[in-house]
N, C-alpha and C positions, 0 to 999 in steps of 0.2 A: 461039619467043618465049613466055615464060611470063606468065601474067596474075597472078602472085603479087604482092600489094601490097608496096611498099617499106616496111620497118619503120623507124620513126623512131629516131634515135639515142637510146640510153639516157640518161635524165636523170642528170647527175652527182650523186654523193652529197652534195656540199656544197649543191647547190640544194635537195635534199630536206631536209637539216638546217636550212637557212635558212627554208624553208617552215614547218617544225615550230616553230622558235623564234619566228617571227612569229605563228603561230597560238596558241602558248602565251602569248605576251605579250599578244595581243589578248584572249584568254579571261581572263587574270588581271586586266587592266584593267577588263573588263566586270564581272567578279565583284566587284571592288573598288567599282565604281560602284553595283551592286545593294546591296551592304552599306552603302555610304554613304547611299543612299536610305532603306533600312530604319532605320538609326540616326537619320537626320534626322527621319523620321516619328515614331519612338518618343520622341525628345527634344522634338518639337514645334517644330523649327526649319525652317520652311517655305522659307526663302530658299536653303537649301543643297541642297534636293532637286534643283534644276536642275543643280547641279554634279555630282551623282551620275548624273543622266540624261546629262549631257555625257560622263562617263567611259564609260558604257555605249555611247554612240554612237561614241566614239573606238575602243573595243575592237572593236566590230562592223565599223567601217571598216577597221581593220587586218587583220582576218581576211578580209574581202572582197577587199582589195587583194592579200593574199598568195595567194589562189586564182587571181587573174589573172596574177600573176608566175610561178607555177609552170608555166604553159602555155608560157613562153618569150618573152613579149613584153618587149623591152628598155625600152619606154616606161614600163610599169608598174613595172619594177625601179627605174628612176630616180625615179619618183613616190613609190614606197614608201620609198626611201632618204631622200628629202627629208622625207617625212612623219615618218619615224622620228627624223631629226635635230631636227625641230621638236618632237616629243614629248619628247625628251631636254632640249632647251632649256627648254621649259615646265616640265618636272619639276624642273630645277635652279632656275628662278625660283620655282616654287611651294614648293620645300623651304626657300628662304631666307625666304619670306613667311609660311608656316604650318608648324606642327609635323607635321601628318599627311600631307604630300605626299612623304615619302620612299619609300613603297611604289610609287606610280606612276612615280617616277624609276627605281626598281629594275626595274620591269616594262618600261619603255621601253629600259633598257640591254640587256635580253635581246633586244629587237627590233633594237637597234643591232648586236649581235653577228651576228644573222641577216643584216642588210644588208651587213656586212663580208664574210660568207661568200659572198654572192651576187656580190660584185665580185672574188673571187679569180680568178687566171688559169685555173684548171681549170673554173670556172663559165662563163667567157665564151663558149666555143663553143655552149653551150645557148641563149644569147640572140642569137646572130648568125644572119642569114639567116632570120628568122621574120617 
């Protein structure tokens, strides 16, 4: 009887790609928020600084949730998929209401592609029995 530890199954490539898409999307949203704050402070519009901070928080939350998903927890995969859909919906709504909301919509669509990759049949075994 060997005491060699059982190696976990290799993570599917689609799960790794989904993780990177979520991370890139979160980073882009956070950078957009920082730029939004800087421009708001330069122009002297104090009320919109909160919106930039909101973008930074959303980007950080997206990155943090993506780290949880890559470990194989199916609950976090579902939560991140709903979070991504909500971001896309808010991006669509914001792009109709304001001129500058097209970039966050684009960034959230990148995350949506990651969510779709995480639900492909080749990704499902990674999220089962964990």
